[in-house]
DOZALUM-485614 format. One line per 10 residues: number of its first residue (from 1); for each residue x, y, z of N, C-alpha, C, CB. Coordinates in pm, whole numbers, padded with zeros to 5 digits, always signed. Atoms other than C-alpha are relative to their C-alpha. Glycine has a CB too. Layout:
! residues N
NUM = X,Y,Z,X,Y,Z,X,Y,Z,X,Y,Z ~ ...
! end
This chain:
! residues 68
1 = +00134,+00008,-00055,+08404,-15500,-02739,-00090,-00047,-00111,-00047,+00138,+00060 ~ +00084,+00062,+00095,+08140,-15711,-02907,-00132,+00068,+00023,-00006,-00157,+00015 ~ +00169,-00049,+00004,+07778,-15571,-02987,-00061,-00082,-00095,-00035,+00165,-00048 ~ +00085,+00069,+00108,+07669,-15845,-03236,-00034,-00147,+00075,+00093,-00018,-00161 ~ +00010,+00161,-00031,+07510,-16188,-03139,+00026,-00078,-00080,-00109,-00049,+00032 ~ -00010,+00104,+00118,+07542,-16503,-03306,-00085,-00011,-00111,-00008,-00118,+00046 ~ +00098,-00007,+00109,+07220,-16493,-03490,+00032,+00135,-00101,-00155,+00010,+00073 ~ -00047,-00112,+00091,+07316,-16129,-03612,+00128,-00025,-00086,+00028,+00122,+00086 ~ -00113,+00039,+00075,+07652,-16264,-03711,-00013,-00072,-00120,+00076,-00069,+00073 ~ +00043,+00092,+00111,+07534,-16546,-03909,-00087,+00058,-00116,-00078,-00111,+00062
11 = +00070,-00071,+00088,+07306,-16321,-04088,+00070,+00091,-00093,-00086,+00066,+00068 ~ -00054,-00062,+00074,+07556,-16093,-04194,+00104,-00079,-00087,+00041,+00095,+00067 ~ -00086,+00081,+00076,+07795,-16367,-04333,-00097,-00043,-00126,+00061,-00129,+00091 ~ +00119,+00031,+00104,+07471,-16484,-04526,-00009,+00114,-00099,-00150,-00016,+00076 ~ +00014,-00133,+00087,+07423,-16127,-04672,+00113,+00028,-00088,-00016,+00125,+00087 ~ -00111,-00046,+00060,+07777,-16087,-04747,+00005,-00092,-00122,+00126,-00001,+00092 ~ +00011,+00136,+00092,+07757,-16425,-04960,-00103,+00031,-00101,-00048,-00142,+00086 ~ +00103,-00034,+00112,+07443,-16291,-05156,+00073,+00128,-00057,-00170,+00031,+00057 ~ -00061,-00138,+00059,+07622,-15945,-05202,+00112,-00063,-00116,+00090,+00110,+00143 ~ -00091,+00035,+00079,+07934,-16122,-05326,-00029,-00100,-00132,+00086,-00049,+00085
21 = +00034,+00075,+00110,+07753,-16378,-05567,-00080,+00089,-00074,-00065,-00128,+00030 ~ +00067,-00069,+00088,+07531,-16101,-05694,+00091,+00088,-00070,-00103,+00066,+00060 ~ -00081,-00070,+00045,+07830,-15884,-05786,+00089,-00076,-00097,+00057,+00060,+00099 ~ -00111,+00074,+00111,+08037,-16165,-05963,-00112,-00051,-00101,+00111,-00152,+00074 ~ +00074,+00063,+00103,+07724,-16316,-06148,-00085,+00109,-00063,-00084,-00119,+00054 ~ +00112,-00064,+00052,+07463,-16068,-06197,+00017,+00147,-00025,-00109,-00022,+00087 ~ -00024,-00128,+00021,+07588,-15719,-06189,+00142,+00036,-00048,-00030,+00064,+00116 ~ -00149,-00021,+00051,+07902,-15535,-06340,-00007,+00145,+00013,+00045,-00059,-00163 ~ -00041,-00139,-00028,+08071,-15192,-06321,-00009,+00033,+00127,-00069,+00094,-00069 ~ +00000,-00069,-00142,+08014,-14959,-06031,-00086,-00078,+00099,-00058,+00151,-00007
31 = +00073,+00061,-00101,+07745,-15153,-05879,+00060,-00124,+00048,-00130,-00024,-00042 ~ -00096,+00116,-00055,+07955,-15467,-05881,+00108,+00036,+00139,+00102,-00042,-00138 ~ -00113,-00037,-00093,+08224,-15280,-05685,-00064,+00037,+00126,+00092,+00119,-00054 ~ +00076,-00027,-00120,+07966,-15140,-05437,-00056,-00132,+00071,-00117,+00093,-00038 ~ +00031,+00128,-00050,+07834,-15491,-05384,+00128,-00057,+00081,-00042,-00093,-00120 ~ -00116,+00078,-00069,+08198,-15644,-05308,+00049,+00088,+00134,+00136,-00022,-00116 ~ -00039,-00072,-00130,+08266,-15334,-05057,-00094,-00026,+00111,+00007,+00152,-00020 ~ +00086,+00027,-00145,+07954,-15388,-04852,-00005,-00128,+00018,-00152,+00050,+00010 ~ -00053,+00158,-00060,+08031,-15783,-04863,+00079,+00004,+00074,+00056,-00097,-00081 ~ -00129,+00022,-00080,+08363,-15737,-04725,-00025,+00080,+00129,+00141,+00054,-00081
41 = +00048,-00061,-00126,+08212,-15486,-04453,-00075,-00078,+00095,-00077,+00106,-00028 ~ +00096,+00106,-00067,+07949,-15740,-04368,+00096,-00113,+00051,-00119,-00065,-00113 ~ -00089,+00101,-00055,+08212,-16014,-04343,+00112,+00042,+00129,+00080,-00048,-00127 ~ -00083,-00064,-00129,+08458,-15792,-04124,-00066,+00024,+00123,+00056,+00133,-00029 ~ +00078,-00006,-00131,+08196,-15709,-03882,-00060,-00131,+00057,-00114,+00094,-00017 ~ +00052,+00113,-00051,+08061,-16048,-03871,+00128,-00087,+00092,-00062,-00083,-00131 ~ -00122,+00081,-00052,+08427,-16200,-03770,+00051,+00078,+00106,+00116,-00028,-00109 ~ -00063,-00061,-00110,+08502,-15923,-03538,-00111,+00018,+00107,+00070,+00136,-00042 ~ +00115,-00009,-00101,+08148,-15906,-03363,-00017,+00132,+00055,+00019,-00093,+00115 ~ -00013,-00123,-00048,+08175,-15544,-03372,-00045,+00100,-00125,+00149,+00020,+00055
51 = +00068,-00064,+00091,+07944,-15301,-03560,+00014,+00136,+00042,-00132,-00046,-00014 ~ -00020,-00157,-00027,+08023,-14909,-03555,-00141,+00038,+00009,+00086,+00093,-00123 ~ +00136,-00044,-00033,+07691,-14828,-03641,-00101,-00051,+00135,-00067,-00035,-00120 ~ +00068,+00034,-00115,+07529,-15035,-03360,+00048,+00081,+00100,+00010,-00134,+00034 ~ -00051,-00093,-00115,+07753,-14844,-03136,-00053,+00138,-00004,+00153,+00011,+00000 ~ +00044,-00138,+00022,+07650,-14514,-03283,-00148,+00004,+00045,+00020,+00046,-00154 ~ +00147,+00009,-00014,+07273,-14601,-03228,-00041,-00070,+00146,-00060,-00090,-00130 ~ +00049,+00063,-00138,+07305,-14792,-02895,-00033,-00134,+00013,-00112,+00060,+00044 ~ +00074,+00147,+00017,+07219,-15131,-03021,+00110,-00110,+00029,-00066,-00025,-00166 ~ -00089,+00127,-00040,+07355,-15452,-02863,-00065,-00117,-00003,+00055,+00005,+00135
61 = +00052,+00119,-00012,+07255,-15784,-02941,+00068,-00122,+00039,-00048,-00018,-00098 ~ -00088,+00096,-00054,+07537,-15968,-02794,-00037,-00023,+00144,+00142,+00043,-00014 ~ +00047,+00047,-00152,+07439,-16177,-02463,+00126,-00063,+00071,-00132,-00123,-00004 ~ -00113,+00080,-00054,+07727,-16262,-02228,-00050,-00112,+00066,+00085,+00075,+00093 ~ +00014,+00124,-00057,+07752,-16594,-02098,-00114,-00075,-00077,-00028,+00014,+00150 ~ +00106,+00105,+00093,+07492,-16745,-02353,+00091,-00059,-00115,-00147,+00092,-00083 ~ -00051,+00106,+00099,+07636,-17032,-02534,-00068,-00069,-00103,+00043,-00094,+00061 ~ +00081,+00064,+00087,+07514,-17136,-02852,+00078,-00081,-00112,-00088,+00099,-00057
! end
């Protein structure tokens, strides 16, 4: 069951990229690990189209039948 729209998924991929770049180039130690984990979660939810927090709060940005 998908609950993320196309724009939402694109923003998650871009945010994950920022997290990965920040973890690799600018931060070290525990902060780096946290950024890698958040980036991985963002990528996973973007590729699956499902966010558990959206489900918990009743948010749905997915529009059926709309092709972009």
